[in-house]
C-alpha positions in Angstrom: -131.9 -8.9 -33.3 -131.7 -8.5 -29.7 -129.0 -5.6 -28.3 -126.6 -7.8 -26.5 -124.3 -7.6 -23.4 -124.4 -4.6 -21.1 -125.3 -0.9 -22.2 -122.0 0.2 -21.6 -120.3 -2.6 -23.4 -122.8 -2.4 -26.4 -122.4 1.4 -26.6 -118.7 1.3 -26.5 -118.8 -1.5 -29.4 -121.0 0.4 -31.3 -118.3 2.5 -33.0 -119.9 3.0 -36.5 -122.0 6.0 -36.2 -124.5 7.1 -38.6 -123.3 10.4 -39.9 -122.9 10.1 -43.5 -120.7 10.7 -46.5 -122.5 13.5 -48.6 -120.3 13.6 -52.2 -121.2 10.0 -53.4 -123.7 9.7 -56.5 -126.9 8.4 -55.8 -128.8 5.8 -57.8 -132.3 4.9 -57.9 -133.3 2.1 -55.4 -136.0 1.2 -52.9 -135.3 2.5 -49.5 -133.8 0.0 -46.9 -136.3 1.3 -44.4 -139.5 -0.2 -45.8 -141.1 2.7 -47.6 -140.5 6.2 -49.0 -142.5 8.7 -47.0 -145.2 10.3 -48.9 -144.9 14.4 -49.6 -146.3 16.0 -46.6 -145.6 13.4 -44.2 -143.1 14.1 -41.2 -142.5 17.3 -43.2 -140.4 18.5 -39.9 -137.5 16.0 -41.0 -134.5 17.8 -41.7 -131.6 16.7 -44.1 -128.4 18.4 -42.9 -125.4 18.7 -45.2 -122.5 19.3 -42.9 -119.6 20.8 -45.0 -118.8 19.1 -48.3 -118.4 15.6 -47.3 -120.9 14.4 -44.4 -124.9 14.6 -44.0 -127.0 14.0 -41.1 -131.2 14.1 -40.5 -132.7 16.1 -37.7 -136.0 17.4 -36.9 -137.6 20.9 -36.5 -138.6 21.5 -33.1 -139.1 25.2 -33.4 -139.3 27.5 -36.2 -135.9 28.2 -36.2 -134.3 25.3 -34.6 -133.5 21.6 -35.6 -132.5 19.1 -32.9 -130.0 16.5 -34.2 -127.2 14.3 -32.9 -124.2 16.5 -31.8 -121.6 14.0 -33.2 -122.6 15.5 -36.3 -120.6 18.5 -35.6 -117.7 16.6 -34.1 -114.3 17.8 -35.3 -111.1 15.4 -35.6 -113.1 13.7 -32.8 -113.6 16.8 -30.3 -117.2 17.3 -29.2 -119.3 20.0 -30.9 -118.8 23.4 -29.6 -121.3 26.0 -28.9 -121.4 28.8 -31.1 -121.0 28.7 -35.0 -120.6 25.4 -37.0 -117.1 24.7 -38.0 -118.1 24.2 -41.4 -120.5 25.8 -43.5 -123.9 23.4 -42.9 -127.1 23.5 -44.9 -130.3 22.5 -43.9 -133.6 21.4 -45.7 -137.2 21.2 -44.0 -140.3 19.9 -45.2 -139.2 18.2 -48.4 -139.4 14.6 -48.4 -138.2 14.5 -51.7 -135.0 16.7 -51.9 -135.7 17.2 -56.0 -138.6 19.0 -55.2 -138.7 22.8 -54.1 -141.4 22.3 -51.2 -140.5 23.6 -47.9 -137.1 25.5 -46.8 -133.5 25.8 -47.0 -131.6 27.2 -44.5 -128.1 28.0 -43.1 -126.9 26.9 -39.9 -125.8 29.7 -37.6 -125.5 28.4 -34.0 -125.2 25.5 -31.9 -126.4 24.7 -28.7 -124.9 21.2 -27.6 -126.0 19.3 -24.4 -123.0 18.0 -22.1 -124.9 15.0 -21.0 -126.0 13.2 -24.3 -125.3 13.3 -28.0 -127.5 15.8 -28.7 -127.6 19.5 -30.2 -130.1 22.5 -31.2 -129.1 23.9 -34.3 -130.4 27.6 -35.1 -131.3 28.4 -38.7 -130.8 31.4 -40.3 -134.1 32.0 -40.6 -137.4 31.0 -39.4 -139.4 28.3 -41.2 -142.9 29.3 -41.7 -144.6 26.7 -43.7 -143.4 23.5 -41.8 -145.0 22.7 -38.2 -142.7 21.9 -35.8 -142.9 18.3 -34.2 -144.1 18.2 -30.6 -141.6 16.6 -28.0 -143.1 14.0 -26.2 -143.2 13.6 -22.5 -143.7 10.1 -21.9 -140.6 7.8 -21.8 -140.0 5.0 -23.9 -140.3 1.5 -22.5 -139.1 -1.8 -23.7 -141.7 -3.4 -26.4 -142.6 0.0 -27.6 -142.7 0.7 -31.5 -141.1 4.1 -32.7 -140.9 4.9 -36.4 -137.4 6.4 -37.5 -137.3 8.6 -40.4 -134.2 9.3 -42.1 -132.3 10.6 -45.3 -129.5 8.4 -44.7 -128.3 5.4 -47.2 -129.8 2.3 -48.3 -129.0 -1.1 -49.3 -128.4 -0.2 -52.7 -128.3 3.8 -52.8 -125.4 5.8 -51.7 -127.1 9.6 -51.2 -130.9 9.0 -51.2 -133.0 11.9 -52.4 -136.3 10.8 -50.7 -137.2 10.4 -46.9 -137.3 6.7 -45.6 -138.9 5.4 -42.7 -139.5 2.1 -40.8 -140.9 0.7 -37.8 -138.1 -0.1 -34.8 -138.9 -1.8 -31.3 -137.5 -0.7 -28.0 -135.2 -3.2 -26.5 -134.6 -1.1 -23.3 -134.1 2.4 -22.2 -132.2 3.8 -19.8 -131.9 7.8 -18.3 -130.6 9.1 -21.4 -131.0 6.4 -24.2 -133.0 3.7 -26.0 -131.7 1.1 -27.5 -133.7 -0.3 -30.7 -134.1 -3.5 -32.4 -134.2 -3.2 -36.3 -134.8 -6.0 -38.8 -133.7 -6.9 -42.4 -136.0 -4.1 -43.7 -135.6 -1.8 -40.3 -132.0 0.1 -40.0 -130.4 3.2 -39.7 -127.4 3.8 -42.2 -125.3 6.2 -42.7 -126.8 9.6 -42.8 -129.3 8.6 -40.4 -127.7 10.1 -37.3 -129.8 12.3 -35.7 -132.8 10.6 -37.4 -136.3 11.3 -35.1 -137.7 8.4 -33.4 -141.3 9.3 -33.5 -144.4 7.9 -31.4 -147.8 8.2 -33.3 -149.7 9.0 -36.6 -150.9 12.0 -38.2 -151.1 15.2 -36.3 -150.8 13.2 -33.1 -146.7 12.4 -33.9 -144.2 13.2 -31.1 -140.7 13.0 -30.9 -139.3 10.4 -28.5 -135.7 10.0 -29.4 -132.8 10.9 -31.7 -130.3 8.4 -33.5 -126.8 8.5 -32.1 -125.2 5.3 -33.5 -125.9 2.1 -35.0 -124.7 -1.3 -36.5 -125.7 -0.3 -39.9 -126.0 -4.2 -40.9 -127.2 -4.8 -44.5 -126.5 -1.1 -45.4 -124.6 0.0 -48.9 -120.8 0.0 -48.3 -120.9 -2.2 -45.0 -119.0 -5.4 -44.7 -121.3 -8.2 -45.8 -120.6 -10.1 -42.2 -122.3 -7.5 -40.4 -125.6 -8.5 -39.8 -126.7 -6.5 -36.6 -129.5 -3.6 -37.4 -130.1 -2.5 -33.9 -129.4 1.0 -32.7 -128.9 3.4 -30.1 -130.8 6.7 -29.7 -130.9 9.3 -27.2 -133.8 10.4 -25.4 -135.9 13.8 -25.6 -138.6 12.9 -23.9 -137.4 15.0 -20.6 -136.3 17.6 -22.5 -139.1 19.4 -23.6 -138.0 22.4 -21.2 -134.5 22.4 -22.6 -135.9 22.8 -26.2 -138.3 25.5 -25.3 -135.9 27.6 -23.4 -133.0 27.1 -25.9 -135.6 27.9 -28.9 -137.4 30.9 -27.2 -135.5 34.0 -26.6 -137.7 37.3 -26.2 -136.4 40.2 -27.8 -137.2 42.4 -24.8 -135.3 40.7 -21.7 -132.2 42.7 -20.3 -131.7 40.2 -17.2 -131.8 36.8 -19.3 -134.4 35.3 -17.5 -136.8 35.2 -20.5 -139.4 37.9 -19.4 -139.3 41.2 -21.0 -138.2 44.2 -19.0 -138.6 47.9 -19.5 -136.5 51.0 -19.5 -137.6 54.5 -19.0 -135.9 57.6 -19.2 -137.3 60.4 -16.3 -137.4 64.1 -16.6 -134.3 64.6 -14.5 -132.6 62.8 -17.5 -131.7 59.5 -15.9 -132.5 56.3 -17.5 -133.4 53.0 -15.4 -134.1 49.7 -16.2 -136.9 47.7 -14.3 -137.0 43.8 -14.4 -140.2 42.4 -16.0 -142.4 40.1 -13.5 -144.7 37.8 -15.5 -147.2 37.5 -12.3 -147.2 41.3 -12.0 -145.7 42.9 -14.8 -142.9 44.4 -13.2 -140.9 43.1 -10.4 -140.6 46.6 -8.9 -137.3 47.2 -8.6 -135.2 49.5 -10.6 -131.5 50.4 -11.8 -129.9 53.3 -12.9 -128.1 53.1 -15.8 -124.7 54.8 -17.1 -124.9 58.4 -18.5 -126.1 60.3 -15.5 -128.4 62.8 -16.4 -127.8 63.0 -20.0 -130.6 61.0 -21.8 -132.5 64.3 -21.4 -131.3 65.1 -24.6 -132.4 61.6 -26.3 -135.0 62.1 -28.8 -136.1 58.3 -29.6 -135.5 55.0 -27.6 -135.7 51.4 -28.8 -135.0 47.9 -27.2 -134.2 44.7 -28.7 -131.6 42.0 -29.3 -129.5 43.7 -31.9 -126.3 42.1 -31.0 -127.6 38.3 -31.5 -126.8 37.3 -28.0 -130.1 36.8 -26.3 -130.0 39.8 -24.6 -131.9 43.1 -25.3 -129.8 46.3 -26.2 -130.9 50.3 -26.3 -131.1 52.1 -29.3 -131.2 55.7 -28.8 -131.3 58.6 -31.5 -129.8 61.8 -30.1 -130.5 65.6 -30.2 -127.8 65.5 -33.0 -129.3 63.5 -35.0 -126.7 60.3 -34.5 -128.1 56.9 -33.7 -126.0 54.8 -30.9 -126.2 51.3 -29.5 -125.8 50.5 -25.8 -125.5 46.5 -25.4 -127.2 44.8 -22.7 -124.8 43.2 -20.3 -127.7 40.3 -19.4 -127.5 41.8 -15.9 -130.3 44.7 -16.4 -127.7 46.8 -17.2 -125.9 48.3 -20.5 -122.6 49.3 -21.5 -120.9 52.3 -23.5 -122.3 53.7 -26.6 -121.4 52.6 -30.2 -122.3 54.6 -32.8 -124.7 53.2 -35.6 -122.9 54.1 -39.0 -126.0 53.3 -41.1 -127.7 56.9 -41.7 -125.3 59.3 -40.0 -126.4 62.3 -38.2 -130.0 61.9 -40.2 -131.9 60.3 -37.7 -133.5 63.5 -36.1 -136.5 63.9 -38.2 -137.5 60.5 -37.3 -141.0 60.7 -35.6 -141.6 57.3 -34.0 -139.1 54.4 -33.8 -139.5 50.6 -32.5 -137.6 47.2 -33.0 -138.4 43.8 -33.0 -137.3 40.7 -35.5 -139.5 41.8 -38.4 -137.3 39.5 -40.9 -137.5 36.1 -39.0 -133.6 35.7 -38.7 -133.6 36.1 -34.7 -132.1 39.5 -35.0 -134.0 42.8 -33.9 -134.7 45.2 -36.7 -135.6 49.0 -36.6 -139.0 50.1 -37.6 -139.1 53.9 -38.0 -141.6 56.7 -39.2 -140.3 59.4 -40.8 -141.4 63.3 -40.7 -142.8 62.8 -44.3 -145.2 60.1 -43.4 -143.3 57.2 -44.6 -142.1 54.3 -42.6 -139.1 52.0 -43.0 -137.3 49.0 -41.8 -133.5 49.0 -41.2 -133.0 45.0 -40.8 -130.4 44.6 -38.0 -126.8 42.7 -39.0 -126.6 40.8 -35.3 -123.3 43.1 -34.5 -125.2 46.3 -33.4 -125.1 47.9 -36.7 -128.1 48.3 -39.4 -128.5 47.6 -42.9 -129.5 50.2 -45.6 -133.3 51.1 -45.3 -136.2 49.1 -47.0 -139.5 50.9 -47.7 -142.8 49.6 -45.8 -145.1 49.8 -48.7 -148.7 49.3 -46.8 -149.9 52.6 -45.4 -147.5 55.1 -48.1 -146.9 58.2 -46.8 -149.8 58.4 -44.3 -147.8 57.1 -40.8 -147.4 60.8 -39.9 -150.6 61.0 -37.7 -149.3 57.7 -35.7 -148.9 58.9 -31.8 -147.6 55.6 -30.5 -145.7 52.7 -32.2 -144.9 49.9 -30.3 -143.4 46.8 -31.8 -143.9 43.1 -30.4 -144.8 39.4 -31.5 -148.7 40.1 -30.7 -150.1 37.4 -32.6 -147.6 34.6 -31.0 -146.2 33.3 -35.0 -142.3 34.8 -33.9 -142.1 37.2 -36.1 -142.6 40.8 -34.8 -145.5 42.9 -35.6 -147.0 46.8 -35.1 -149.4 48.3 -33.0 -150.2 51.9 -33.7 -152.1 54.3 -32.0 -153.6 57.1 -34.5 -154.2 60.6 -33.8 -158.0 59.6 -33.5 -157.2 57.5 -30.4 -157.7 54.1 -31.8 -155.2 51.4 -31.8 -154.5 49.1 -34.8 -152.6 45.9 -35.5 -150.2 45.4 -38.3 -149.0 41.7 -38.7 -145.4 41.2 -39.7 -145.1 38.8 -42.7 -141.5 37.5 -41.9 -139.9 39.5 -44.6 -139.8 42.6 -43.3 -143.0 44.0 -44.4 -146.5 44.4 -42.5 -149.9 43.6 -43.6 -153.0 46.0 -43.7 -154.2 46.7 -40.5 -157.3 45.7 -38.5 -158.7 47.9 -35.3 -158.1 46.5 -32.1 -161.4 46.3 -30.0 -159.9 46.8 -26.4 -160.3 50.6 -25.8 -161.9 51.7 -28.6 -160.8 55.7 -29.3 -159.6 55.8 -25.6 -156.0 55.4 -26.5 -155.6 59.3 -27.5 -154.8 59.6 -23.6 -151.8 57.2 -23.6 -148.8 59.2 -23.3 -146.0 56.3 -23.8 -146.4 52.6 -25.0 -144.0 49.9 -25.4 -144.2 45.9 -26.1 -143.2 43.0 -24.9 -143.5 39.6 -23.6 -144.0 40.5 -19.8 -146.0 37.7 -19.1 -144.1 35.0 -20.5 -146.6 33.2 -22.3 -144.8 33.5 -26.1 -147.0 36.7 -26.8 -146.1 40.2 -26.6 -148.1 42.6 -24.2 -148.3 46.4 -24.1 -147.3 48.5 -21.4 -148.8 51.9 -21.4 -148.4 54.9 -19.4 -151.7 57.1 -19.4 -152.3 60.9 -18.7 -152.7 60.5 -15.0 -149.3 59.2 -14.2 -150.5 55.5 -14.0 -148.9 52.3 -16.1 -151.2 49.5 -17.1 -150.2 46.4 -18.4 -152.6 44.9 -21.4 -151.8 41.2 -21.7 -151.7 40.1 -25.5 -154.4 37.7 -26.6 -152.1 35.6 -29.1 -154.3 37.0 -32.1 -153.6 40.6 -32.3 -155.4 42.2 -29.9 -155.1 42.9 -26.0 -157.2 42.0 -23.0 -158.3 44.4 -20.3 -155.6 46.4 -18.4 -154.1 45.6 -14.9 -152.4 48.4 -13.0 -148.7 48.2 -12.6 -146.1 48.6 -9.7 -145.4 52.8 -9.6 -148.7 54.2 -8.8 -149.0 57.5 -10.9 -145.4 58.6 -10.6 -145.0 57.5 -14.1 -146.3 61.2 -15.1 -142.5 62.5 -14.8 -141.2 59.7 -17.3 -140.3 61.0 -21.0 -140.0 58.3 -22.6 -140.3 54.0 -22.2 -139.0 51.1 -24.1 
């Protein structure tokens, strides 16, 4: 059926959204969309249960993010607001049959809506590790194109299907932000299909072109039998790959909000300075002295990471009296006043090494420490600058006491923090994080052999902006070198970083 009249008139008339009721009972029936999706196909498709009464469909576009229609989260007609969802929202991904246990179930914790179209990015409580996100298309839809939509919405005879279904639609027309789709008697988007991905290609070549916003729902269960129109209106995403990337990728080490890791350094005069990162040369060559004057000389350990879950790095510091304090990043290259970390009290004085990173896959920085007895412990971040109780790292037992340097970072590009450790014999080893707060057995990093014994300080972070952590290292001669991560748990040959040999008077970096 053709889309009639002007786009504005058609959109105004299309009042029936495809956001579905979620409490009605289901009965077995074949999908209106033509076919049930076979297990493993379109695994990135998500079912969203919004509160107790509504459901939508979406697509996993990054390990911790789902893209769907913003109208799914409207409250009393008001547009979705940025921040936490107004009602509890459960997201199921990687499960074409909802009665099965494949894939993953997560809670929605943050909404990032767009102002120019019916779209929202939904952050999940934890990363989905076993489902490959769908790629965003970079080719605009054109009249006559065939797209496949997949959703968990209502069918002709089933209120709440347990199975994902799909059907082919023809592009009727497209403008700058939306695309009109023509359906058929066997291809229509119903309640529960809002946010359904419209896809181009097959197999591994599938890409996301648009997301459903509205439909006439002709023939859907519960609709007036007189309504026979099956056309729908989707919103385009083919021009939003940059927005999706910017929203979903947040480095743990960024004090300035530009997506590049920055460096904190404490000098022998007791002052702390922050140095903005530069993806072309490691550091930009500027510095900003931080609060505290020369009081930082009594600091014992330093780590950086996003402990407050706002997308900006914070500083975690252990002081001479054994207490730990958080210094929240302001997003402008500075930190604010100290907040005492309650976990551990004043017992932190016996830590030998400390680093930070998202080891649990929830997007919040956690703290990894080596204690004087040679054991390693993880302290998961709560997202408010505080830490949960310790978890013992099983790998390595109590052998960690001979580690000299312990930078953390995502060295394999999977979004989970890993560890690099320089041992007393001068070798560098890589330990992959498993996303559950533990690490796997280590392996030696080929670059550098046993020459790392002359490294004084080391920190990890994505200083090159490629999504993989690099190593920033201060050597015995006072020079600093950047070792770019290869994305496989190794590093490439080092390059000189701004500052010459002046780094010899630094006493700690993070």
